[in-house]
C-alpha positions, 0 to 999 in steps of 0.5 A, a space after each residue: 601037160 600037167 593034170 590039175 584037180 580043182 577043189 572049191 565048194 564055190 562053182 564060180 571059183 572052180 570056173 574061174 580057176 579052171 579058165 586060168 590054169 587053161 591059158 597056161 597050158 594045164 589040163 583040169 581033170 577034174 572038180 570037185 565041190 567038197 573034200 569028201 568028193 575030192 578024196 574020190 576023185 583024187 583016187 580016181 584021176 591020180 592029178 599031178 596037182 590039187 588046188 584045195 579050197 579049205 572051208 568046205 561042207 561035208 569035209 573041209 580042205 585040211 582033212 582032205 589034204 591029210 587023207 590025200 597025203 595018206 594016199 601019196 605022200 609026195 603030193 602036190 596040193 596047194 590050199 586056196 582059200 579066203 581065211 588067210 589066218 596063219 594058224 590055217 596056213 601053219 597047219 596046211 603047211 605042217 601037213 604037207 601042203 605045197 603051197 598057200 594062195 589067199 583069195 581073192 588072188 591074182 591070176 599070176 600068183 596061181 600060176 607061180 605057184 602051180 609052176 614052182 611045183 616039180 
């Protein structure tokens, strides 16, 4: 069972993602409401996958992505954001994100993205 860290500043979004993942056999091992906490939890929990919002207080998702990849260069981080602008997508992928999902998304989109990770 793949262990997932869910990072989003909106509690309702974390719950929604958690519920979708649980139905498909993923274990949500932790949650974080900002990028600062996300990096701390990543170090503590060593999850298989991280779903990462981009726009958050304290530290944004792109900065957190870079810090996580500095710890584990092969980390599976999938960005999830309402900001579907091409520049954000490009920066996330260039920085090492394994995927990018635009909110609002359907359940099958997030499950397919996570299932495609090795």
